C-alpha positions as CSV (number, residue, x, y, z in Angstrom):
1,X,62.1,-10.2,49.7
2,X,58.7,-9.5,49.5
3,X,56.4,-12.5,50.7
4,X,52.7,-12.5,49.9
5,X,50.2,-14.3,52.4
6,X,47.0,-13.5,50.2
7,X,45.5,-11.1,47.8
8,X,46.2,-8.1,50.6
9,X,48.5,-8.9,52.6
10,X,52.5,-8.8,52.3
11,X,55.6,-9.6,54.3
12,X,59.3,-8.8,54.0
13,X,62.0,-9.8,56.5
14,X,64.8,-7.1,56.4
15,X,68.6,-8.6,56.6
16,X,68.7,-7.6,60.3
17,X,65.4,-9.7,61.2
18,X,62.8,-6.8,61.5
19,X,59.7,-7.9,60.1
20,X,57.3,-5.3,57.8
21,X,53.9,-6.2,57.1
22,X,51.0,-4.5,55.1
23,X,47.7,-5.0,54.4
24,X,46.4,-3.0,51.1
25,X,42.6,-1.8,51.8
26,X,41.9,0.4,48.6
27,X,39.0,1.4,49.4
28,X,39.6,3.5,52.5
29,X,41.5,7.3,52.4
30,X,44.0,6.8,55.3
31,X,46.9,4.7,56.3
32,X,47.8,3.3,59.8
33,X,51.3,2.2,60.9
34,X,52.8,0.7,64.1
35,X,56.2,0.5,64.9
36,X,55.8,-2.1,67.5
37,X,58.7,-3.7,69.6
38,X,58.5,-7.0,71.4
39,X,59.7,-5.3,74.7
40,X,57.5,-4.5,77.8
41,X,57.0,-4.1,81.3
42,X,57.9,-7.7,82.5
43,X,61.2,-7.8,80.5
44,X,62.4,-5.1,83.4
45,X,64.1,-5.8,86.5
46,X,62.7,-4.3,89.7
47,X,64.7,-1.5,89.5
48,X,64.1,-0.5,85.7
49,X,60.6,-1.3,86.4
50,X,58.8,1.5,84.2
51,X,61.6,2.5,82.1
52,X,59.8,1.0,79.0
53,X,57.1,3.6,79.7
54,X,59.5,6.3,80.1
55,X,61.1,5.5,76.7
56,X,57.8,5.5,75.4
57,X,57.3,9.1,76.5
58,X,60.8,10.0,75.2
59,X,60.7,9.1,72.0
60,X,58.7,12.1,71.1
61,X,61.0,14.6,73.0
62,X,63.5,15.3,70.1
63,X,65.6,13.7,67.5
64,X,69.1,14.9,65.9
65,X,66.6,16.3,63.2
66,X,63.5,17.9,65.1
67,X,62.8,19.1,68.4
68,X,59.6,17.6,70.2
69,X,57.6,20.8,68.9
70,X,58.4,20.0,65.5
71,X,57.3,16.4,65.5
72,X,54.2,17.5,67.0
73,X,53.6,20.5,64.4
74,X,54.2,18.3,61.6
75,X,51.7,15.5,62.5
76,X,49.2,18.3,63.2
77,X,50.1,20.4,59.7
78,X,49.0,17.0,58.0
79,X,45.7,16.5,60.4
80,X,47.2,13.2,61.4
81,X,47.1,11.2,64.7
82,X,49.8,9.6,66.5
83,X,50.3,8.2,70.0
84,X,52.0,5.5,71.7
85,X,51.3,2.6,74.4
86,X,53.5,0.3,76.6
87,X,52.0,-3.2,77.8
88,X,53.5,-5.9,79.3
89,X,54.8,-7.3,76.4
90,X,55.0,-5.0,73.9
91,X,55.3,-1.4,72.9
92,X,53.8,0.2,70.1
93,X,54.5,3.9,68.6
94,X,51.5,4.4,65.8
95,X,50.4,7.1,63.7
96,X,47.3,7.5,61.3
97,X,47.4,9.6,58.0
98,X,45.4,10.6,55.3
99,X,47.0,8.2,52.5
100,X,48.4,11.5,50.8
101,X,50.8,11.9,54.0
102,X,52.2,8.6,53.9
103,X,55.9,9.8,53.3
104,X,55.5,12.4,56.1
105,X,54.2,9.9,58.8
106,X,56.7,7.2,58.0
107,X,59.7,9.7,57.9
108,X,59.0,11.3,61.2
109,X,58.3,7.5,62.9
110,X,61.6,6.9,61.4
111,X,63.4,9.4,63.0
112,X,61.9,9.2,66.1
113,X,62.6,5.2,66.7
114,X,66.2,5.8,65.1
115,X,67.3,9.5,66.2
116,X,65.9,10.2,69.4
117,X,68.2,12.1,71.4
118,X,67.0,11.4,75.3
119,X,68.3,14.7,76.1
120,X,69.2,14.9,79.9
121,X,66.8,18.4,80.1
122,X,63.8,16.5,78.3
123,X,64.3,13.9,80.8
124,X,63.7,16.4,83.8
125,X,61.2,17.8,81.6
126,X,59.4,14.5,81.4
127,X,59.6,13.2,84.8
128,X,56.9,15.3,86.6
129,X,54.5,14.3,83.7
130,X,54.8,10.7,84.6
131,X,54.6,11.6,87.9
132,X,51.1,13.2,87.2
133,X,50.1,10.0,85.3
134,X,50.5,7.9,88.2
135,X,48.6,9.9,90.3
136,X,45.8,9.9,87.6
137,X,45.8,6.2,87.9
138,X,46.1,6.0,91.7
139,X,43.0,8.6,91.9
140,X,41.0,6.8,89.6
141,X,40.2,3.7,91.8
142,X,38.3,1.8,88.8
143,X,41.8,1.8,87.1
144,X,44.0,1.3,90.6
145,X,42.5,-1.7,91.2
146,X,43.3,-3.5,88.3
147,X,47.1,-2.7,89.4
148,X,46.4,-3.9,92.7
149,X,44.6,-7.1,91.8
150,X,47.3,-7.8,89.3
151,X,50.2,-7.9,91.7
152,X,47.7,-9.5,93.9
153,X,47.5,-12.7,91.5
154,X,51.2,-12.3,90.0
155,X,53.0,-11.7,93.4
156,X,56.5,-10.5,92.7
157,X,56.9,-11.5,89.0
158,X,57.3,-8.8,86.7
159,X,53.2,-9.5,85.4
160,X,52.8,-8.2,89.1
161,X,54.1,-4.5,88.6
162,X,52.5,-1.6,87.4
163,X,53.6,-0.2,83.6
164,X,54.4,2.9,85.0
165,X,56.2,1.9,87.8
166,X,57.2,3.4,91.3
167,X,57.8,7.0,91.6
168,X,61.0,6.3,93.3
169,X,62.4,4.7,89.7
170,X,61.1,7.3,88.1
171,X,63.2,9.5,90.2
172,X,66.3,7.9,89.1
173,X,65.9,7.3,85.8
174,X,68.2,9.6,83.5
175,X,69.4,9.8,80.3
176,X,72.4,7.1,80.5
177,X,69.9,4.6,82.1
178,X,67.3,5.1,79.4
179,X,69.9,5.0,76.3
180,X,70.9,1.5,77.9
181,X,67.8,0.1,78.1
182,X,66.9,1.1,74.7
183,X,70.2,0.0,73.1
184,X,69.9,-3.4,74.9
185,X,66.1,-4.1,74.4
186,X,65.2,-2.7,70.7
187,X,66.7,-5.5,69.1
188,X,65.7,-5.9,65.6
189,X,64.4,-9.4,65.6
190,X,61.8,-8.0,68.2
191,X,60.7,-5.3,65.7
192,X,57.5,-5.6,63.8
193,X,56.3,-2.6,61.4
194,X,52.6,-2.9,60.4
195,X,50.5,-0.8,58.1
196,X,47.1,-1.0,56.6
197,X,45.0,0.8,54.5
198,X,45.3,2.7,51.0
199,X,49.1,1.7,50.4
200,X,51.3,-0.2,48.3
201,X,53.8,-2.9,50.0
202,X,57.0,-1.9,47.9
203,X,56.4,1.7,48.2
204,X,56.0,1.7,51.9
205,X,58.7,-1.0,52.2
206,X,60.9,1.7,49.8
207,X,59.8,4.4,52.4
208,X,61.2,2.6,55.7
209,X,63.3,-0.3,55.0
210,X,66.4,2.0,54.4
211,X,66.4,3.5,58.0
212,X,65.4,0.3,59.8
213,X,67.7,-2.0,58.2
214,X,70.5,0.4,59.7
215,X,70.1,-0.8,63.1
216,X,72.4,-3.5,64.2
217,X,71.3,-7.1,65.6
218,X,73.7,-6.9,68.8
219,X,71.9,-9.5,70.5
220,X,69.2,-11.9,71.1
221,X,66.2,-10.7,73.1
222,X,66.5,-12.4,77.1
223,X,64.4,-15.6,77.9
224,X,61.2,-14.4,80.1
225,X,60.3,-15.3,83.2
226,X,57.4,-18.2,83.7
227,X,54.3,-16.6,85.8
228,X,52.2,-18.2,88.3
229,X,49.4,-17.1,90.0
230,X,48.7,-16.8,93.6
231,X,45.4,-17.4,95.6
232,X,44.7,-14.4,98.3
233,X,42.8,-11.7,99.7
234,X,44.3,-8.3,99.1
235,X,42.7,-5.2,101.2
236,X,43.6,-1.8,100.6
237,X,41.7,1.0,102.4
238,X,40.9,4.1,100.7
239,X,38.1,6.4,102.3
240,X,35.8,6.0,99.1
241,X,31.6,5.6,98.3
242,X,32.3,2.4,97.3
243,X,34.2,-0.7,97.7
244,X,36.1,-1.6,94.5
245,X,36.3,-5.4,94.2
246,X,38.5,-7.6,91.5
247,X,38.1,-11.5,91.4
248,X,41.5,-13.2,89.6
249,X,41.5,-16.6,88.4
250,X,43.7,-18.7,85.8
251,X,43.4,-17.6,82.0
252,X,45.3,-19.0,78.9
253,X,48.3,-17.8,76.8
254,X,47.7,-15.5,73.9
255,X,48.6,-18.6,71.6
256,X,46.5,-21.7,73.3
257,X,44.1,-23.4,71.2
258,X,41.7,-22.9,74.2
259,X,41.4,-18.9,73.4
260,X,38.5,-19.4,71.7
261,X,36.2,-21.4,73.8
262,X,37.8,-18.5,76.7
263,X,36.7,-15.8,74.9
264,X,33.1,-17.2,74.4
265,X,33.0,-17.9,78.4
266,X,34.1,-14.6,79.0
267,X,31.3,-13.2,76.9
268,X,28.6,-15.5,78.5
269,X,29.6,-14.8,82.1
270,X,30.4,-11.1,82.0
271,X,31.1,-9.6,78.3
272,X,28.5,-7.7,77.7
273,X,25.2,-6.6,79.3
274,X,23.0,-10.1,78.5
275,X,25.8,-11.5,80.4
276,X,25.3,-13.8,83.5
277,X,26.8,-11.7,86.0
278,X,25.2,-8.0,84.2
279,X,21.7,-9.7,84.7
280,X,22.1,-11.3,88.1
281,X,23.9,-8.2,89.6
282,X,22.7,-5.4,88.3
283,X,19.3,-6.2,86.4
284,X,18.4,-8.7,88.8
285,X,19.2,-7.3,92.0
286,X,20.0,-4.0,91.7
287,X,23.6,-4.6,93.5
288,X,26.1,-2.5,91.6
289,X,26.3,0.1,88.2
290,X,28.9,-1.6,86.8
291,X,30.0,-5.1,86.5
292,X,31.9,-6.8,83.6
293,X,34.6,-9.9,83.4
294,X,37.8,-9.6,81.3
295,X,40.9,-11.5,80.0
296,X,44.7,-11.0,79.7
297,X,46.8,-13.2,77.8
298,X,50.4,-13.3,77.6
299,X,52.8,-15.1,76.1
300,X,52.9,-18.0,78.3
301,X,50.3,-17.7,80.7
302,X,47.0,-15.8,81.6
303,X,44.3,-14.2,83.7
304,X,40.7,-13.9,84.0
305,X,39.2,-11.2,85.9
306,X,35.9,-9.9,87.1
307,X,35.5,-6.2,88.5
308,X,32.4,-4.4,90.2
309,X,31.8,-1.9,92.6
310,X,29.4,-2.2,95.2
311,X,28.1,-0.5,98.6
312,X,30.5,-1.3,101.4
313,X,27.2,-3.7,103.1
314,X,26.6,-5.6,99.7
315,X,30.1,-6.7,99.0
316,X,29.7,-10.4,100.7
317,X,26.6,-10.8,98.8
318,X,28.2,-9.4,95.6
319,X,31.4,-11.7,95.8
320,X,28.9,-14.6,96.8
321,X,26.7,-14.2,93.8
322,X,30.0,-14.0,91.4
323,X,31.0,-17.2,93.3
324,X,28.0,-18.9,92.6
325,X,28.0,-18.3,88.9
326,X,31.6,-19.5,88.5
327,X,30.4,-22.8,90.0
328,X,27.1,-22.6,87.6
329,X,29.6,-22.4,84.7
330,X,31.6,-25.4,85.7
331,X,28.9,-27.6,86.6
332,X,26.2,-27.0,84.2
333,X,26.8,-26.9,80.5
334,X,26.0,-23.5,79.1
335,X,22.6,-23.8,76.6
336,X,22.7,-24.0,72.9
337,X,21.0,-20.8,72.8
338,X,23.4,-19.0,75.1
339,X,26.6,-20.4,73.3
340,X,25.1,-19.3,69.8
341,X,24.1,-15.9,71.4
342,X,28.0,-15.5,72.1
343,X,29.6,-16.9,69.1
344,X,27.1,-14.4,67.2
345,X,28.2,-11.5,69.3
346,X,32.2,-12.2,69.2
347,X,31.9,-12.7,65.3
348,X,29.7,-9.4,65.0
349,X,32.5,-7.8,67.1
350,X,35.7,-9.3,65.1
351,X,33.6,-8.3,61.8
352,X,33.2,-4.4,62.9
353,X,36.6,-4.1,63.9
354,X,38.0,-5.2,60.6
355,X,36.5,-2.3,59.0
356,X,38.8,0.2,60.8
357,X,42.2,0.4,59.5
358,X,43.5,1.0,63.0
359,X,42.4,-2.5,64.2
360,X,43.6,-3.8,60.9
361,X,47.2,-2.7,62.1
362,X,46.8,-4.0,65.3
363,X,46.1,-7.7,64.1
364,X,48.5,-7.6,61.4
365,X,51.2,-6.8,64.1
366,X,50.1,-9.1,66.7
367,X,49.4,-12.0,64.6
368,X,53.0,-11.9,63.5
369,X,54.7,-11.1,66.9
370,X,53.0,-14.3,68.3
371,X,52.1,-16.5,65.4
372,X,54.9,-15.4,62.5
373,X,52.0,-15.0,60.0
374,X,48.3,-13.3,59.5
375,X,45.4,-15.3,60.5
376,X,42.5,-14.6,58.3
377,X,39.3,-13.8,60.4
378,X,37.6,-16.9,58.2
379,X,39.5,-19.1,60.4
380,X,38.9,-17.1,63.7
381,X,35.3,-17.2,62.9
382,X,35.5,-21.2,61.9
383,X,37.4,-22.1,65.6
384,X,34.5,-20.0,67.4
385,X,32.0,-21.9,65.4
386,X,33.4,-25.2,66.5
387,X,33.6,-24.5,70.3
388,X,30.8,-27.0,72.4
389,X,29.1,-26.6,75.2
390,X,31.4,-29.3,76.9
391,X,34.6,-27.1,75.5
392,X,33.3,-23.9,77.8
393,X,32.4,-26.4,81.0
394,X,35.7,-28.2,80.8
395,X,37.7,-25.0,80.3
396,X,35.8,-23.6,83.3
397,X,36.8,-26.3,85.5
398,X,40.1,-26.2,84.4
399,X,40.4,-22.5,85.4
400,X,38.3,-21.7,88.4
401,X,39.8,-24.4,90.8
402,X,38.7,-22.8,94.1
403,X,42.2,-22.9,95.6
404,X,43.7,-20.8,92.4
405,X,41.4,-17.5,92.8
406,X,42.1,-14.3,94.1
407,X,40.2,-11.3,95.5
408,X,41.3,-7.8,95.8
409,X,39.4,-5.1,97.6
410,X,40.2,-1.3,97.4
411,X,37.9,0.8,99.5
412,X,36.3,1.6,102.9
413,X,37.5,-1.8,104.4
414,X,40.5,-1.9,107.1
415,X,40.5,-5.6,107.7
416,X,40.9,-8.7,105.5
417,X,40.0,-11.5,108.2
418,X,36.2,-11.3,107.5
419,X,36.5,-11.4,104.0
420,X,38.9,-14.3,103.6
421,X,36.2,-16.9,104.2
422,X,35.0,-15.8,101.2
423,X,37.3,-17.6,98.8
424,X,36.4,-21.5,99.1
425,X,39.3,-23.8,100.2
């Protein structure tokens, strides 16, 4: 049954539980489609760490109907773009084509999700590619510091592992292990197919439903282990020109009503070039080229972080400035003008992204996965407008408790002893 949620958005739930959500945007000539699976790195055991990402690679390596080359060639011929990504909680296979090629795109995506063969020879060919990807991240300190900081904050919980997994796990994965995890984890109730652009829901449904409805609903998805952050100082020595620094603190879940206030808090602290941290650390003191804050939200928890890279002799000063800014936002309400500017920046980002069909597809899927319905942009804007100066201060007080902060350093440092006193206790 087609459920019409508003004038442009339609939703259908197949008999096996798979949800199909579309948004018609008639004034464009493109269509963006994503097959979202509510499974990611946090759903793996320690021995399985990295297997979701390996599956993401293998999906494009051949089906019972197409070779890996044919999959790539058919997308290239129609001028389409296709890719995939694995996160802590989801895996997404997505593509974008001109509306004339909708049937070709859906046929290929249906084929790779349903008919992938996971051939042993392709597994062996892809393994060194993943090794290269792991090496590329480890060779990029501004990326690698985030993996290290997540492990520092979440500890041995699955959220503290790299999505890519350790090399020893990747070495051990074979076709049988990959097929077993795929069958167990890719359950219909956790699959959402989202599409946005110049399309009509019933036609899209006719293209994808017969294939995906054939997936049997074997079992329910396993419960996820609750996560809790840890306060500690971690030092990782590397011969670099700079020390890369990440401070971690508590965040909010993706469904927490305070997420609107947290987004504004993030913008005020380090979300853009007029933010407090950017102005204080880079513009006024000239201590760093890059400094920013970020927030990562999961279904049951979240993490707030601040990243920068500085000269070894300036580490203590920069961390002290960051901690002072956290204290200031906890104890002194932000100004009316500052909050207004953060709201305008956030609303502008939302409206601009709404003009992109890829962003619309992502919003459709994430809304369905986390809320079971589409949240109109107007409602989000109203929630943003309702945030007060006191909301920001109270949120900062609950999330930035001194004994819940963690610090991670990567670079020419060898001893964490002199750095441990940076965290107030």
